[in-house]
C-alpha positions as CSV (number, residue, x, y, z in Angstrom):
1,M,0.0,0.0,0.0
2,K,1.3,3.4,-0.9
3,T,0.4,6.7,0.9
4,R,1.6,10.3,0.5
5,D,4.5,11.5,2.7
6,Y,2.7,14.6,4.0
7,D,-0.7,16.3,4.0
8,I,-1.6,18.6,1.2
9,E,-1.0,22.1,2.3
10,R,-3.3,24.9,1.3
11,N,-1.4,28.2,1.5
12,I,-2.8,29.9,-1.5
13,G,-5.5,32.5,-0.9
14,F,-8.7,31.4,-2.7
15,S,-12.3,32.2,-2.0
16,V,-15.6,32.3,-4.0
17,L,-17.9,33.7,-1.3
18,T,-17.5,36.7,1.0
19,D,-18.5,36.3,4.7
20,K,-21.6,38.4,4.0
21,A,-22.5,36.0,1.1
22,K,-22.3,33.0,3.4
23,D,-24.6,34.6,6.0
24,L,-27.1,35.5,3.2
25,L,-27.0,32.0,1.8
26,N,-27.5,30.5,5.2
27,D,-30.5,32.8,5.8
28,A,-31.9,31.9,2.4
29,A,-31.6,28.2,3.1
30,L,-33.3,28.5,6.4
31,E,-36.1,30.6,4.8
32,I,-36.6,27.8,2.3
33,L,-36.9,25.3,5.0
34,E,-39.3,27.4,7.1
35,T,-41.6,28.9,4.3
36,I,-41.3,26.6,1.2
37,G,-40.6,23.4,3.1
38,M,-39.5,19.9,2.0
39,R,-41.4,17.0,0.7
40,V,-40.4,14.2,3.1
41,S,-41.4,10.5,2.9
42,G,-40.8,7.5,5.1
43,E,-42.7,6.3,8.1
44,R,-39.8,6.2,10.5
45,I,-38.6,9.7,9.9
46,L,-42.1,11.2,9.8
47,E,-42.7,9.7,13.2
48,K,-39.5,11.4,14.5
49,F,-40.7,14.7,13.0
50,A,-44.1,14.2,14.7
51,Q,-42.4,13.8,18.0
52,R,-41.2,17.4,17.5
53,G,-44.7,18.6,16.6
54,L,-44.0,18.7,12.9
55,T,-46.4,16.9,10.5
56,P,-46.6,17.1,6.7
57,N,-49.4,19.1,5.1
58,A,-51.8,17.7,2.5
59,E,-49.1,17.8,-0.2
60,G,-46.6,16.0,2.0
61,I,-44.6,19.1,2.8
62,I,-42.9,19.6,6.2
63,F,-41.8,23.1,7.2
64,I,-38.6,22.9,9.3
65,P,-38.0,25.7,11.8
66,R,-34.5,27.1,12.1
67,E,-34.4,26.2,15.7
68,L,-34.4,22.5,14.7
69,V,-31.6,23.2,12.3
70,S,-29.6,24.9,15.1
71,W,-30.2,21.8,17.3
72,A,-29.0,19.5,14.6
73,L,-25.9,21.6,14.0
74,S,-25.1,21.5,17.7
75,A,-25.6,17.7,17.9
76,V,-23.6,16.5,14.8
77,P,-19.9,15.8,15.2
78,H,-17.8,18.5,13.6
79,E,-14.7,16.3,13.1
80,L,-14.4,13.0,11.4
81,T,-11.7,10.3,11.3
82,L,-11.9,7.5,8.7
83,Y,-9.7,4.4,8.8
84,D,-8.5,1.7,6.5
85,I,-9.7,-1.9,6.5
86,A,-6.9,-2.9,8.9
87,G,-7.9,-0.2,11.5
88,N,-5.2,2.3,10.7
89,E,-6.1,6.0,10.6
90,R,-6.4,7.1,7.0
91,M,-8.3,10.4,6.8
92,K,-8.7,13.0,9.5
93,I,-11.1,15.8,8.8
94,D,-11.0,18.7,11.2
95,S,-10.3,22.5,11.2
96,S,-6.8,21.9,9.6
97,N,-8.6,21.8,6.2
98,R,-7.1,18.6,4.9
99,V,-8.1,17.2,1.5
100,Y,-8.3,13.5,0.3
101,F,-9.1,12.0,-3.1
102,G,-11.1,9.0,-4.2
103,T,-12.0,7.1,-7.3
104,H,-14.5,4.4,-8.2
105,A,-14.2,0.7,-7.6
106,D,-16.9,-0.1,-10.1
107,Q,-18.9,1.8,-12.7
108,L,-21.2,1.2,-15.8
109,E,-18.1,1.1,-18.1
110,I,-14.4,1.0,-17.7
111,L,-11.9,2.5,-20.2
112,D,-9.4,-0.2,-21.0
113,Y,-6.1,1.3,-20.1
114,K,-4.2,-0.4,-22.9
115,T,-6.7,0.5,-25.7
116,N,-8.3,3.7,-24.4
117,R,-11.7,2.3,-25.4
118,A,-14.7,1.8,-23.2
119,R,-16.4,-1.6,-22.4
120,R,-18.9,-2.8,-19.9
121,Y,-17.7,-3.1,-16.3
122,S,-17.3,-6.6,-14.9
123,L,-16.8,-7.8,-11.4
124,S,-13.2,-8.8,-12.2
125,D,-12.4,-5.1,-12.9
126,V,-12.9,-4.3,-9.2
127,E,-9.6,-5.9,-8.3
128,L,-7.8,-3.6,-10.8
129,M,-9.3,-0.4,-9.5
130,C,-8.8,-1.3,-5.9
131,K,-5.2,-2.3,-6.3
132,L,-4.6,0.9,-8.3
133,A,-6.1,3.0,-5.5
134,S,-4.3,1.2,-2.8
135,N,-0.9,1.8,-4.6
136,L,-1.3,5.5,-5.7
137,E,-0.3,7.8,-2.9
138,N,-2.9,10.4,-3.6
139,I,-5.9,8.1,-3.8
140,D,-7.3,7.7,-0.3
141,F,-10.7,5.9,-0.9
142,V,-12.8,4.2,-3.5
143,L,-16.5,4.4,-4.2
144,T,-18.4,1.2,-4.8
145,V,-21.7,1.8,-6.5
146,G,-23.0,-1.6,-7.4
147,L,-23.0,-1.3,-11.2
148,T,-21.1,-4.4,-12.4
149,D,-22.6,-5.7,-15.6
150,D,-22.2,-9.4,-14.9
151,V,-23.9,-9.5,-11.5
152,P,-27.7,-9.6,-10.9
153,S,-28.9,-6.1,-10.1
154,A,-30.6,-7.3,-6.9
155,V,-27.3,-8.1,-5.3
156,Q,-24.9,-5.8,-7.2
157,S,-24.3,-3.5,-4.3
158,Q,-23.4,-6.3,-1.8
159,V,-21.3,-8.3,-4.3
160,S,-19.3,-5.2,-5.4
161,F,-18.8,-4.2,-1.8
162,I,-17.4,-7.6,-0.9
163,E,-15.1,-7.6,-3.9
164,T,-13.9,-4.2,-2.9
165,C,-13.1,-5.4,0.6
166,K,-10.9,-8.1,-0.8
167,Y,-8.6,-5.8,-2.6
168,M,-8.9,-2.2,-1.3
169,Q,-6.5,-1.6,1.6
170,K,-7.7,2.0,2.3
171,T,-11.1,3.5,3.0
172,I,-14.3,2.4,1.2
173,N,-17.1,4.7,0.3
174,F,-20.3,2.9,-0.8
175,S,-23.8,3.4,-2.1
176,T,-26.5,0.9,-2.5
177,N,-29.2,0.0,-5.0
178,T,-31.8,-0.8,-2.2
179,I,-32.4,0.2,1.4
180,G,-32.1,-3.5,2.5
181,A,-28.6,-3.8,0.9
182,L,-27.4,-0.9,3.1
183,Q,-27.9,-2.8,6.4
184,E,-26.5,-6.0,4.8
185,I,-23.3,-4.2,3.8
186,I,-22.9,-2.6,7.3
187,D,-23.3,-6.1,8.8
188,I,-20.6,-7.5,6.5
189,A,-18.3,-4.6,7.3
190,A,-18.8,-5.2,11.0
191,V,-17.6,-8.8,10.7
192,V,-14.5,-7.6,8.7
193,A,-13.8,-5.0,11.4
194,G,-14.0,-7.6,14.1
195,G,-17.4,-6.5,15.6
196,K,-19.9,-3.7,15.4
197,D,-18.3,-1.8,18.2
198,K,-15.0,-1.8,16.4
199,L,-16.6,-0.6,13.2
200,I,-18.2,2.3,15.0
201,A,-14.9,3.2,16.8
202,K,-12.8,2.9,13.6
203,P,-15.1,3.2,10.5
204,F,-13.4,2.0,7.3
205,I,-16.6,2.6,5.4
206,F,-18.9,5.6,4.8
207,N,-22.2,5.7,3.0
208,Y,-23.4,7.9,0.1
209,C,-26.9,8.9,-0.7
210,E,-28.9,11.7,-2.3
211,P,-32.2,13.6,-2.1
212,I,-34.1,14.3,-5.3
213,P,-34.0,18.0,-6.1
214,P,-36.0,20.1,-6.0
215,L,-36.8,19.9,-2.3
216,T,-37.7,16.2,-2.2
217,H,-36.5,13.5,0.2
218,P,-38.1,10.2,-0.8
219,V,-38.2,7.2,1.5
220,E,-35.2,5.7,-0.3
221,S,-33.2,8.7,0.8
222,T,-34.6,9.2,4.3
223,E,-34.3,5.5,5.2
224,K,-30.6,5.3,4.0
225,L,-29.9,8.3,6.2
226,F,-31.8,6.6,9.0
227,V,-30.0,3.3,8.7
228,S,-26.6,5.0,8.5
229,A,-27.3,7.2,11.5
230,E,-28.7,4.4,13.8
231,N,-25.6,2.3,12.9
232,M,-23.3,5.4,13.5
233,I,-21.8,5.0,10.0
234,P,-20.7,8.3,8.4
235,C,-23.0,9.3,5.6
236,V,-22.6,11.8,2.7
237,Y,-25.9,13.5,1.7
238,M,-25.4,15.1,-1.7
239,P,-28.1,16.9,-3.8
240,Y,-27.4,17.0,-7.5
241,C,-29.0,20.3,-8.5
242,M,-28.9,20.9,-12.2
243,M,-29.4,24.6,-13.0
244,G,-32.1,25.1,-15.5
245,G,-33.6,21.7,-14.7
246,T,-33.9,20.7,-11.1
247,S,-32.8,24.1,-9.7
248,P,-33.0,27.7,-11.0
249,L,-30.6,29.0,-13.6
250,D,-29.3,31.4,-11.0
251,R,-26.2,30.7,-9.0
252,P,-27.2,32.1,-5.6
253,A,-30.7,30.6,-5.7
254,T,-29.3,27.2,-6.6
255,L,-26.8,27.3,-3.7
256,A,-29.6,28.3,-1.4
257,Q,-31.7,25.3,-2.6
258,C,-28.7,22.9,-2.3
259,F,-28.1,23.9,1.3
260,A,-31.7,23.9,2.3
261,E,-31.8,20.2,1.1
262,I,-28.5,19.5,2.8
263,L,-29.6,21.0,6.1
264,A,-32.9,19.0,5.9
265,G,-30.8,15.9,5.5
266,L,-28.8,16.9,8.6
267,V,-32.0,17.3,10.6
268,I,-33.2,13.9,9.4
269,S,-29.9,12.3,10.3
270,Q,-29.9,13.8,13.8
271,L,-33.5,12.9,14.4
272,A,-32.7,9.3,13.5
273,H,-29.8,9.2,15.9
274,E,-28.4,12.3,17.7
275,G,-24.7,12.6,17.2
276,A,-24.5,10.5,14.0
277,P,-21.6,11.6,11.7
278,Y,-22.8,13.5,8.7
279,I,-20.9,14.7,5.6
280,I,-22.1,17.6,3.4
281,G,-22.1,16.9,-0.3
282,S,-23.2,19.3,-3.1
283,M,-23.3,18.9,-6.9
284,P,-24.7,22.2,-8.3
285,S,-24.1,21.6,-12.0
286,I,-25.9,22.7,-15.2
287,I,-28.1,21.1,-17.9
288,D,-26.4,21.6,-21.2
289,M,-29.4,22.9,-23.3
290,R,-27.8,21.7,-26.5
291,T,-27.4,18.1,-25.4
292,T,-29.7,17.9,-22.3
293,V,-26.9,16.2,-20.3
294,G,-25.9,17.2,-16.8
295,S,-22.3,18.2,-17.3
296,Y,-19.6,16.9,-15.0
297,A,-17.0,19.3,-16.3
298,A,-18.9,22.6,-16.6
299,P,-16.9,25.5,-15.1
300,E,-20.2,26.6,-13.4
301,F,-20.4,23.3,-11.7
302,H,-16.8,23.4,-10.2
303,L,-17.2,27.0,-9.3
304,L,-20.3,26.2,-7.2
305,V,-18.6,23.1,-5.8
306,A,-15.9,25.4,-4.5
307,A,-18.5,27.8,-3.1
308,S,-20.3,24.9,-1.5
309,S,-17.1,23.8,0.2
310,E,-16.9,27.2,1.8
311,M,-20.5,26.9,3.1
312,A,-19.6,23.5,4.6
313,D,-16.6,25.2,6.3
314,Y,-19.1,27.9,7.5
315,Y,-21.1,25.1,9.2
316,N,-17.8,23.5,10.4
317,L,-18.8,20.2,8.8
318,P,-16.9,17.9,6.4
319,F,-17.4,18.5,2.7
320,Y,-17.6,15.8,-0.1
321,G,-16.6,17.4,-3.4
322,T,-16.1,16.4,-7.0
323,A,-13.1,16.8,-9.2
324,A,-10.8,15.2,-11.8
325,C,-13.7,14.1,-14.0
326,S,-14.6,14.8,-17.6
327,D,-17.5,14.8,-20.1
328,A,-15.1,13.4,-22.7
329,K,-15.2,9.7,-23.7
330,T,-11.5,8.9,-23.6
331,V,-8.2,10.1,-22.2
332,D,-7.6,12.9,-24.6
333,P,-6.7,16.6,-24.6
334,Q,-10.3,17.5,-23.4
335,S,-10.4,15.1,-20.5
336,M,-7.0,16.0,-19.2
337,S,-7.7,19.7,-19.5
338,E,-10.9,19.3,-17.5
339,I,-9.3,17.1,-15.0
340,S,-6.4,19.5,-14.5
341,Y,-8.4,22.7,-13.8
342,Q,-10.8,20.9,-11.5
343,L,-7.9,19.5,-9.4
344,M,-6.4,23.0,-9.1
345,T,-9.6,24.6,-8.0
346,T,-10.6,21.9,-5.5
347,M,-7.1,21.8,-4.0
348,M,-7.4,25.5,-3.3
349,S,-10.9,25.2,-2.0
350,K,-12.3,24.0,1.4
351,A,-13.2,20.5,0.1
352,N,-12.2,17.5,2.3
353,L,-13.2,14.3,0.5
354,V,-13.1,14.6,-3.2
355,H,-14.7,11.9,-5.3
356,D,-15.0,11.0,-9.0
357,V,-11.2,11.0,-9.9
358,G,-10.9,9.5,-13.3
359,I,-14.6,9.5,-14.1
360,L,-15.4,10.2,-17.8
361,D,-18.3,10.4,-20.2
362,H,-20.9,12.1,-17.9
363,C,-20.2,9.5,-15.1
364,N,-20.7,6.5,-17.4
365,S,-17.2,5.2,-17.2
366,V,-14.0,5.2,-15.1
367,S,-10.5,5.3,-16.6
368,P,-7.6,3.7,-14.7
369,A,-5.2,5.7,-16.9
370,A,-6.9,8.9,-16.0
371,V,-6.6,8.0,-12.3
372,V,-2.8,7.5,-12.7
373,L,-2.5,10.8,-14.6
374,A,-4.6,12.6,-11.9
375,N,-2.3,11.2,-9.3
376,E,0.7,12.8,-11.1
377,I,-1.1,16.1,-11.4
378,I,-2.1,16.1,-7.7
379,N,1.6,15.6,-6.9
380,S,2.5,18.7,-8.9
381,Y,-0.2,20.8,-7.4
382,K,0.8,19.8,-3.9
383,S,4.0,21.8,-4.6
384,F,2.1,24.7,-6.0
385,N,-0.4,24.9,-3.1
386,R,2.4,25.0,-0.5
387,G,2.6,28.6,-1.7
388,V,5.1,31.2,-0.5
389,V,4.9,31.5,3.3
390,I,6.6,34.5,4.8
391,E,5.5,35.2,8.4
392,G,8.6,37.2,9.6
393,S,11.8,38.6,8.4
394,G,13.6,35.5,9.5
395,D,11.8,33.6,6.7
396,I,13.9,35.5,4.1
397,D,17.5,34.3,4.4
398,L,19.6,36.9,2.7
399,D,22.8,35.2,3.8
400,L,22.1,32.6,1.0
401,L,22.8,35.5,-1.4
402,R,25.8,37.0,0.5
403,E,27.6,33.7,0.7
404,V,27.5,33.1,-3.1
405,G,27.9,36.7,-4.3
406,H,27.8,38.1,-7.8
407,G,27.9,36.1,-11.0
408,K,28.3,32.7,-9.4
409,H,25.9,29.8,-8.9
410,H,24.2,27.9,-6.1
411,M,24.6,24.4,-7.5
412,M,27.0,23.1,-4.9
413,E,25.8,25.1,-1.9
414,D,24.7,23.2,1.2
415,N,21.3,24.8,1.0
416,T,20.8,23.4,-2.5
417,L,22.2,19.9,-1.7
418,T,20.1,19.5,1.4
419,R,16.8,20.9,-0.1
420,F,16.7,20.0,-3.8
421,R,14.3,17.1,-3.1
422,E,11.7,19.7,-2.0
423,V,11.2,20.4,-5.7
424,W,8.5,18.3,-7.4
425,Y,10.0,15.9,-9.9
426,P,7.6,14.2,-12.3
427,E,7.4,10.5,-12.6
428,I,5.4,10.4,-15.8
429,F,5.5,13.8,-17.4
430,S,8.6,14.6,-19.4
431,R,11.4,17.2,-18.7
432,A,13.8,15.5,-21.0
433,M,16.5,17.7,-22.6
434,T,15.4,16.3,-25.9
435,N,11.8,15.2,-26.2
436,K,10.6,12.5,-28.5
437,D,8.6,13.4,-31.6
438,E,5.4,11.7,-30.2
439,S,4.0,11.2,-26.8
440,D,4.6,8.0,-24.9
441,I,2.6,9.1,-21.8
442,L,0.0,6.4,-22.2
443,G,2.7,3.8,-22.6
444,Q,4.2,4.9,-19.3
445,V,0.8,4.8,-17.6
446,T,0.3,1.3,-18.9
447,A,3.7,0.3,-17.4
448,V,2.7,1.8,-14.0
449,I,-0.6,-0.1,-13.9
450,D,1.0,-3.3,-15.1
451,G,3.7,-2.9,-12.4
452,I,1.1,-2.4,-9.7
453,M,-0.8,-5.5,-10.7
454,E,2.3,-7.7,-11.0
455,K,3.6,-6.6,-7.5
456,N,0.3,-7.1,-5.8
457,P,-1.0,-10.6,-6.5
458,G,-4.1,-11.8,-4.6
459,S,-5.8,-10.2,-1.6
460,A,-3.9,-8.7,1.3
461,L,-6.6,-9.7,3.8
462,P,-6.0,-12.3,6.5
463,P,-7.1,-15.8,5.2
464,E,-10.0,-16.1,7.6
465,T,-11.4,-12.8,6.6
466,L,-11.1,-13.6,2.9
467,E,-12.7,-17.0,3.5
468,Y,-15.7,-15.3,5.2
469,L,-16.1,-12.7,2.3
470,N,-15.9,-15.4,-0.3
471,S,-18.5,-17.5,1.4
472,V,-21.0,-14.6,1.7
473,Q,-20.3,-13.6,-1.9
474,K,-21.0,-17.1,-3.1
475,K,-24.4,-17.1,-1.4
476,Y,-25.3,-13.9,-3.2
477,L,-24.2,-15.3,-6.5
478,T,-25.9,-18.7,-6.1
479,P,-29.2,-18.8,-7.9
């Protein structure tokens, strides 16, 4: 397993929203909750609302008072630590503003890294993506979404999660096709962790679910929040608001809608189990009116993701962002351009957990090659984001100039010889004195992936854990 040597520093000044704008967005979100309300479904959560004297009107709308939001904000944990499958600390989210990246363990399609062409995703591809994530230093988690083509849809979520456990050594983010699958996955994870108490103390999993914009929380969403909360499993709640479609074609109004839906999810989570860990997610993108797709690479989308990260910081809660994805079909100039600018903006933002690294074609496919290239880009941007930190005159060492003097060089100076490794040196990108006539980048990427697979045969899990997972998986796959 490979991890980065140090946390990504954020020393570059960057902001989308002013302090006044954050206050106004918060007020607008609370006004939406109080005066427009939310359509909420699900017997268990409606009972919890009723205990607070809140019942839906004839249209199924609940009006949520700001006092209840304030209570939820005071009840929810404001720091979060996630672990790997072996119980080691992996990601710590607190006021230090750390950022971590994740890709997908499964998807509708996979872009073959040797041909750069898409094909249907199969269960056997999970091993590749998990070993890749485990051995790239800047990939900290994977998302399993239950989309493998060769597994019955009724058990896709469970089977994909089990396969991910076999080969992913870091943290696992998961979503499920059904409410029932959620509890089954948590129960499997508890056995892998050595017991439910150990899973709660050191969660190596966190859940992902969404409301349905505009302003709707169906039973599938509220129950997934409920099950996660009562099991004390961290849960991302992420509205996908598409401007011009499921939200207004107005940036402030869309952000207000997103955070009204997010705060409603927070209330639902805390009503289900006070103190349950909750992660803010926000996907305020656009509908492309020429194609009718929801763009994953629109500049408006990633601007508003950065703004949303600042609102999450305003509430002092973890933020789940999106970056390093593309609307392009393959690894090409478009996809790498879109991946690059998204990584730059998200690394300067307030995002904590950043998913969708290497996702292409409007979230239809995942590209192992794009993940490797994103890892290289993140390494370069880590150096950029360290910035230039000058806090006092002692930080500017003019003796380095006096000792060398005029017209000479610093090549053999102690300062150079002891610090030259602080510079970022690419592993894949070229700085050759004489470059070749054509690119061999994808060939180098192929060699990196082949090398990871050759050096990491089989599963790293203890034999008894692997035997348990195989037996459960066999039951799911037996007709």
